[in-house]
N, C-alpha and C positions, 0 to 999 in steps of 0.2 A: 095666468101665473098662479092663482089660488089653486087651480086643479093640479098643476105641476107640484106645488108645495105639498098639497094633500097626498098626492101619489107617493112622493118621496118619503113623507112621514109614515105612510102605511108600509112601504118597503122596509124602512129602518126598523119599525116595530116588529115586522115579520122576521127580519134577520135576528133581532135581539131575542125574540121569543124562541127561535129555533137554534140559537147559538149554544154551544157547550157552556155549562155553568158549573163552577166549583165554589165551595164555601167552606171555611173552617178556621180553627184557632191556630196561632203560631206563637213560638217562643224563640228567644235568641240571645246572643251575646254581642256586646258592642265594646269597641275600644275607641274612645273619643277624646278630643281636645278642643280648645279654643285657640285659634291663631292669634298672634299679636304683632303689631307693626313697630316693635322696639327691639333693637339688637341686644340691649342690655337686660332683657327679660327672657327667661327660659320658660317654655310651656311644656308640661308633661301630659301623658295620656292617662285617662281613667278607664277602668274596666267595670262594666255594669251589665245588667240584663234588661230585656224588653219582653213584653207579651202583648197580644192583641188578636186581631182577626183579619182575614183577607178574603177577597172574592176574586174570581177570574172568569171573565166573559170572553168567549171565543176559543179558537183552537190553535191553528198555525200562527195567526196574528191575533193577539188578545189584549184586553185591557185588565189591569189588576189594581183595583183600589184597595187600600188598607186603612185600618185605624189601630194605632199602637201606643201603648204607654211606655215611655222610655225614661232613662236617667242618663244624663251626659254631664261632662264637666272637664275641668283641668286643674292643674296646680301652677300658678304663676310664681316664679322664683327670680329674685334679683341676682344677676351674675356678678356685678361689681358695685362698688360704692357710689358710682356715678349714675346708677339706675334710677329712673324717676319713680319706680315702685320700691319703697324702702323695706318692705316686709314680704314674707311669703304668704300667699293667699290661696286657699283651696276653695274652688267654686263648684257647686253641685246644682244642676238644673234638672227638674223633673217636669214632664208634661205630656201632651198628646201630639202625636205626629200623624198626619194624614197624607200619605203618598198616593199618587196616581201614576201608574207606570204602563207604558206601552211595550209589549213584548213580542218577540218572534221566535218560533221554534227553528233551531238549526239542525237538530237530529230528532227524528220521531220514530221510535221503535215500539214494540208491543209492550214492554215492561218498563222502559226508561226513555226519557227524552231530555234534550239539552236546549235551554232557552237563554236568550240575552234580552235585556230590558233597560229602560231608562225613563225618567220623567220627573216632574216637580213634586215637592213635598211642602206642606204647610206645617209649621211647628208652633204650638201654643204652650208657652211655659206657664205652669201652674204653681210650682214651688221653687224658690230660690234659697240656697244656703251658702253663706260665705263664712269660712273659718280663717281667721287672721292670726298668725303667730304673734305672740307677745314680745315686748321689748322695744316698742316704738311708741312715741306720742301720737303718731298717726294710726289709730287703732283700726280704722276701716278706710283705707285708700280707695278701694272699689266697694261701692254699696249696692244694695238691691235695686235702688232707683236708677243706677247706671245701666242695668241690664234690661233690654227690650223684652216685652211680653210675647211678641209675635215676630217670627222671622221665616224666611223662605229658603229652601234648599233644593239641590238637584241630586238625584240618585241614579247611579249606573251600576249594572251588575250582571251576573249570570246565575243560572239555576239548573238543578236537575230534578226531574220528577221520577221518583222510583215507587212504583205501585201507587199507593194513596198518599205518599209523602212528597213534600216539596221542599228541597234544600236550596237556599239562596245565599249568595255571597254578594255584598253590596259595598260600594264606596259612596259616601255622602259628603257633599261640600255645601257650605252656606253661600247664598247668593247676596245677602246683605248683612250688615254688621249687627251682632248681638250687643257689643259694647263699642261705643264711639269715643267721645271725649270724656275723660275722667278728671275731676278736680282733686289734685293731690297736693296738700299743703298750700292751697291757694293758687296753684299753678295748673292750667289746663294741659292735660297730656292726651295726645291722640293715640288710642289703642288700635282702632280699626280691626276689631276682633270678630272672627267668624267661626262657625262650627265646622268641624271636620271629624269624620267617623268612619270606621270600618265595622261591618256588621255581618254576622253569620247567623242564620235562622233556619228553623225547620217548621213547616206547616203540615197540618193533617187535613186532607180533603174529606170531610165527613159527608158532603153532598156533591 
């Protein structure tokens, strides 16, 4: 068994050493929101930018890890007077996202190719900002302590490689709540809020 495992490890190392490898920076645009499990609360999209780096290991079938600094968020608005959220709140979250995507080439030409990919992403929130409209005795219905520091997501998308540039379009959805139960005016309110985002980015393969 030890010999078999050792042989497999050598084969895996050989394949990795001889695999196509790309590395470079990336920038992009995101439209993001936080969902909410309340019909009387409206959630809006926020537009922001991202930047980071990516690597790609493999050719037709490849693995693409990334590390990205992002800003996401939403605006929660009460729709009617019966809403458990009495004021409008704008939430901005900045942090580090680490996706690990498995991709497959569908079209492989000399100067351009088409890819599809998907995989999990870990999100570490570094900075939280909550802006609350005035006019209520409940100045901060949602507080920073209500927002979790780490959450997981799933990314799905497609991309084009044109010469040394990689253009990706992705949809990202949260797998666990960022905001769960919030204490508003002494009453617990279940938000069940998850991240949702659309992303367009361009990477430059410098290696």
